[in-house]
N, C-alpha and C positions, 0 to 999 in steps of 0.2 A: 503496501499500500502505499503510494507518493503520500507527500503532504506540499501542496502549493499555497503560495500567500502573494495577495498584491494591496498596497497601500498605495490611496488614492485621498487619504483625509490631507485635510489642511492643518490638522494637529493631530499626529497620528501616537497613538497607543504604543506604549515601549514593547508589551507585549501583550502575543494575541495566541492564546493559546487553544487547542482545539478544545472542545468542550464534550461534554457527555451527558447534556441533558435531553432527559425522556420525558417529552409532556404530555399526557396519554386524552383524551378526550373526559369531560366528567361525567360522572353517574350520575340517574336522576339524584339521585341522596344529595350530592355533590353541587349540581349544579339547583338543588332546592336550594341547600345553606351557603353557596355565592349569592345569588341570589337577595336571601336574606341579609347575607352583608352587607349587601351595597342597598338595600332600600333604606333610604333618606325619609319613608314614609313611617318607620317604624318608630318615630318619636314622639313626644309632645311639648309643645308643636312641633307639627315634621320641619324637618330637615337635616337632622341628623342620623348618619349612618354607622355601624361598625368601622366602617374605614374613618371616619372621624378623625380615631381616636388610635388607628393598629391598618394604616398605609400603605400599602405593594411596595410605595418610593423611598420607604424607610425599614424593611423588615419587616413589613405589619407593627409598627409601634409608630407614637407622636411623630406626624408629620410640619407639625407648625414650627422654624425656624424660630421665632419671635418668640412664643411661648417657650422653648427647649432653653434657650436663652438665659430664661428668667424662673417665673413660678415650676416650669415644668410639668404642670397637672394641666387640664385640660377641662376648660366652660363645660358643663351644662347644654340640654335642649331647650332650657327654660332659663338659665342665665340671661337677667335683664341688670340694666345700671344700679335695680334699687332693690333687688331680688338675687343677690351673685351667688351663683350655686356651679361648683368646682367640686373635682376629685382630690384626695386627699394623696396620691401617687400617682409619680408617673405611669403611664400606660405600659405593661407589658406586652413584648412580645408575643401578638399570638400564632407565627409560626412556630414548629416544630416542641411543637408543647402537647402533641396526640401522646407521647410514652408515657405519660405525667402519669405514674399510678395513685391506685385509689389512697390518700392521706393515712400512713398506719408509723406505728413506733417500729423501728427497723433496729435492733441493738441497742444504743442509746441516743440513735436519734429519729429527728423526722424525718420521713422521704412521703413524696407525692402534695397530693393536693393541686392546687390552682387559684391564681391571687399571688400577690406578693406576701399574704398574711397567711395562703391556706384554708383560705373561709370556702372556699370549690372543694369540698373535702371529696366527694364523688361516693357519699358513703349511703347517698340516696338513689341516682341513678347509675352506680357503677361506671361511673365517668366523666373525670375532672372536669374536662375541657366541655364538655356538655352543659356540665354546671356552672361552669365561667359563662359559657356566652349567653346564660340564660339574665346573669346577674344585670346589665347595664339594663336592661329595661324596664325594668321596673325599681332603678334608683333613682328618686327624684334631683339628685346630682347630676346624672348621664343621662338616659332615654325618656327618663319619668314617665312612662305610661305607665294606667294607675291598679290595671291589674292583668292576670290573667286570657281574660277575656277580651278586652282591647287590645291586646297581640294579635291576637289568634284572628280576631273582627280584623285587625287592619291587612290581616295577610290573607285571608279571604276576598276581600276586596282589593288588592293586587292582581297586575297583568297575569303574574305568574300560581293563582289561584289552584287552576288545574293540576298541574304540578304538585300545589300544595294537597292535594284532596289527593293524588295518586300516592306519593309517600306516608301523610300522614291520616289519611280518612277524611268521609264529611260529617257532617254535624251531627251524625249519631254517634262518634264517637266524643267519647268525653273529653271538655275540654282542657283539663288538664294532661290527658296524655296527648292532645296533639301540641301543645305548649311544650313542652316535654322531646317530642316529636322536634320541633324546630332547632332547640338545641342541640339535639343529636345531627341535627341536619346540618349547620354548621360548625359544628367540630367534625364533621367529616368532611366539609369542606377546606377548612385549615389541616386536616390530613394530607388532603391532595397534593399532588404534584405539583400540581397549580402557586400551594402558600409555601409548601415543604418541597422542594425541591431537589437539594441536594445537586446544585450546578455550579457549587461556587468554586474557586482555584485549587483551593486545597482537595475537592473530591477530585477533580483532576489530576491532581498528583497523587493522591492517592490511589488513579486509577492508571497510572503510568499517562498520563496523554499530556502533561502540563511539568514545566520543572519550576522548581521555590527557587528565587534570584540569593544571593549569598546573606543580606541581610535577613531575606523572610526566613531561611532556614538557622540564623542562629535565633532570628526570633523562637520557632518552632523549639529551638535546644532549649532553650529560657525558659519558656512557658512548663517544659516538662521537668527543669530541675531547678535551676536555682528560683526563679521567679515562682516554684510552688505554685503557681496556678491550677495545674491539671489536680490536684487534691479534691479540687469541687468544679471547672471543668474539664470532663474527662473528654481526653484528646486520641482515644484509643477506639480501634474497631474500624469496621469496612464504612461507616456511615454515623462516626460520632456527633455525639448533638451535643456537646461541650457543655454540659449540665450534669450532676448528680440525683438532682431534685429533693437536694435538700435542703436545710435553713440555716442561718450564720448569721450572727450580729460582727458587720466589720467595720465599727467605731467612727460610722459616718456621721460627719456632720449636722444641724437643722438645717432646711432649706429654707431660709427664713424671707425669701419671695415668694414663696407657695400660699397662693390667697385662700386658699383655704383656712388659714387662719382667723382671715377676715371678713367671713360668711357667717350669715345667720345665727343665732342661736339655736336657730330650730334642728340646723343641722351640725353644728357644731358647740355643744355646750360652755367648752372648754377654753375656746376662742384660740388666741394667743397659747397656751398654757396646753393646750394636746399634744401629747405624745405619741408618737409611732409607737408601739410596743408590739406589733408583727405578729408573729404564729403564738408569742404567749397572750397575746390581748385576746385573740379569737379563742385559744383554748381556756382560759381565766374564765368565759363567758360560759363554758359547759359543764356542767354538775359531774361529770365524767372523771373528766382530763387536769379542773379547775388546781387540783395537788400538785400538778408535774407543770404548772403554766410560768412560773417562774423561773424555769432552768431556761424555760422559751422566749423572754422578756426582748424586746430587741433585734429579734435573729428575725427576716428577710429571708423568701423564698430565690436558691441560687437560679440566675435566668440561663438559657444559653448564650452562646457568642455567639452564637449562627447569626449571620447579616448585625451584626454588631458593628460594624462602618458601613453599613449600607446609606447611603443618600442620594439624592437626587444632583446633588450639586456639589466642588470640594469646601463653599464654604457654608454648607448649609452646615448648622448647629446642631448636633443630636445632644440630649443630658444622661450622665448616667447615676449609678444607682439607684436603688426605690425611688427616690424623694429627686429624682435630678438635680441635686448638688453639682457633680460634676459635670462641664461644659468640653471636654475631648478625652478622648482615652487616654493619651499623653498624662491627663490631670492625675484619673483614679487611676492607670499604672503608677504614675511619681505617689500618688497616696498611699497604697499597698507598698512600697518602700519603703516609705518613711514615716508613717506614720507614727510610729515611738520613737522615730530620731526627733524627727522637730519639737520646737518648745508648743508648749499649749498658745495659741493669741491670746494677747492681752496688751496693756499699755505701753511697752516697748518697743515687743512685734506683733505686727500687723497686716504681714502678705501671706495670707493661705498660701501654701504651695511651697512657699519662698522660702520665706522663715519660721512659718507656725504652720498647724494645724487649729482650728478651732476644737472647742470640746466635742467630744463625740456627743451625740443626742442620747444615748441609754449607753452607760458604760458597762451594765453586768451582763456577762455572759460573753464579754466582748472576745474575735477573735485573738489572741496573740501569740498561737501556736505559727501558723502559715502565713502573716502577714504582719509587717510594721517595721522590721529594720531588717528589709533583705538583702543588701547590701549589692544592689543593680546600681552600675554605673548610669547617666545620664543615655548614655550611647548606646545601653543594654535596656534601658525602658524604650528606646526609639524602635528596637527591632522587634522589639515583642509587639509593640502598635503596628508596626509593616507586617506582623506573621497576622494579627488580627484581619487586617483590611483583608487578606485570602479566604475570611470569610463570610464572603457577600455573594450572593445568589446572583447568577448571569442571569437575568428574569426574559424572555423572548419581548420582542420587539415589536409592537404594530397591531398583534391581535394574530398573529400568524397560529396557525391553527393544524394539528395531526401531524407534525414537521418529521417525523419518522415515518411514519405511512401505518402504524401499529396500529391504527384504526381503519385499513385497508383505504379507499379510496375516496373518505370522507373530507370535504373542504377546496377539494384537487378537482378542476376539470381539466379535461383533454379534450380538444379538439383538431382535425386535418381535414385540408382538405382532397388528401388522397383516403387512405383508408389504414386502421392502424386497430389496435388494443391498449385502454390502460389498464391494469390490473396490481394489487402489491402483492408480492410474492418472497419466499425466504428466497435465498438468505438474504439479510439485510447488511448494513455497513457496520450499525449499532439495530441493536434488536431481534426480531426475529423476520419484518418484512422490510421489503425496498419498494419504491416506483418501479414497476417494466412497465416501459412500453414498447410493445412488437408492432414493427412498419409494415404491411402488402403491399399498398403502393405510394410513392412519395407524392407531396403536393405542395406546392406555395407556401403555405401555411400550416405547422405543424408546431403546436405549441400546447405546456405542462403549466396550468396556471393556476393560482387562488388571489383573492378580490377580496376589498374591503380593508385591507392594510391601514392604520393612523401611523401618520407620520408626522414630526414636527419640524420645521424650517430652520435651513444652515445649522443642522446636526448630526453628528458622526454618529454612524452605524456603520455594525462590522454583521457579513452573510458568510456562512458556514455555509456549506455542504459536500455532498460524498459524491461520485458518478462515474459513471466507464461506460463503456457502448462495446458490444461484442468484434464490431471493424476497425476502432480507436477513433470513428469519426466524432469531430468535434458537436458543441453546442453551444449556445450563449445563453447569458441570462440579463433582465433587464427587468430592469422598476417602471411604472409610470403611471399616468392619470389610466384608470380604467374608463375611457370613454373619451372620443374624439374633442380634443384634439390630439388626445395619446401624447401630455408634455412626461419628458424623460425628467424623470422625479431624482436623478443624479446618480444613475448605477445604468452601466451599459461593458459587459465585458465578456469575450470569449475564452471560455476553456476549452486548451486543447487535453482532451480525454485521452486516456490509453485503453487498452483490455483486461483490463484492473481496476481494482477499487484507486479515487486519485482523494483526498480531501485540500479542500480549498479553503481559504479566506480571503476575503473582500471586503475591506473597508472604504467607503467612501459619505461624501457630504450630501446631503437631501440639495436639494434646487429644483428652483422651477413653480415654485408654490410660497405663498406668505402665510404664517400661522400655522395650524395642524390642520392637513385636510385627515381625509377617511374613507377613501378613492382611489388607494394605493393597489396596480396589480404588482403583482410578484411575478413574472413571465419566464421559464424555462425553454429556448427557441433553438427549433432541433432545424429547419429550414437556412439556407440551403446545405446544410450540411451532409445532413443523412439520406441514404437509398433505401429502396428495398429489399427488404429483410434484414436492417436492421432490428439490434433491438438495446437500450438504452435501459439501464440503471441509476435511479435517483435514489438519495436518504440522506437523512439526519439534514432536516434544513431548516436553520435559525435564523432568525435578525436579531440583532441584539443594538440595542443603541448604547452608547460609551460616550 
């Protein structure tokens, strides 16, 4: 198998690794979950969807740079100037959460559950992720719906009501069961490869299709040794999730910009005196566990590190820690390294992270074994940060569907004014299938294409695909307007094929339109190269915004 690249972007990404992304069509349950996840009508007042706080562009966490730069908690649907409503913690990532087990004591530590404090235990539904998905709907500080009936009624009135009935039943099914079905559907979507895709550079490295830079390798080594990161963010295995689902008190200071401190006493009776007690606070309210709650005070759920650096632009601010106190990966890694080295901020030292650190919000149960004084140099901190950048998923751009033809011919169209067939057959370059075009007679128009792609103006994209023909005849790939005058959108590339699989990478800038278009057609053009009797194979078609 040969590997070829062509760079034609104005600003070229220095590394274009071959991808291992496998995006399959959503199941009906997953599709229902996706519809629910992006439905802005499921709030009171309408306008707040799950993605408001869990956006794909940031790894399914907070998508507002300005909010992240300060309080880091997000306003609810009913937030107004006179009735402020904010959550009390930074939105956790909705991706890569599906393997979290039911909350339970394992040895001497608590494992599992969802939310930072573990309150979506899984004890009721047997699925913490499904329970977490239901939490925001009825929370007055989030989507603010009155009750289960209100949620179900809104879904019944949606454009996808028939799918809802198919998956969750009609109105003869108890409302409570249909409501729980909504949570399970959202959880199914969050577990799907569309959300948790395992398509990062690190996944490619594990698969042997990408190489880490020297600094990335150094960061990985430090992550697993001197930095002690892997003690909680487990990096071993074929598809590591970079969490052990436990709870820990890192000694993070209060985020004094958190607007939760200033909202109505109806929602925060303690005002500025509110202390985030984490898992211990949740357990203390349960008669079965209040006697063990003290040892868990201040402990928050260990998050996955997948997509920890995923952001829509380099200057976008992401917040880190359960309360969003840290505004960069460098700052939180530096905190892990020096928390117990620098003095406490006070009257003489007041530059946090440089000459001091503020007091922890809760010092009780603080982890002093695995962080606080790691002895890392600044360069070693930087290496860990660079490694963490390899955990960002490469999401398919433009809405390109069925890229590996694993769902047969779905989403793709074959046309010729000669004669031939288009099927999806084994073997594939990746997976089990590839597009097969068998030509009986040739014409002047022979193409395999997909339409409806969305594109942003003056933006650099990467197209990957694999192909060969039985005779070594070539093909072209073109991206253009789907309809007259067929304006080219910046890509026109001739692929010199062989008689065995070759992998191609092309990077290009979009042109020919302003703003955002949704009428892109990606076309594999076989004329004038093909001849009667030729068989073409195409697979692994990926379009990524870089």
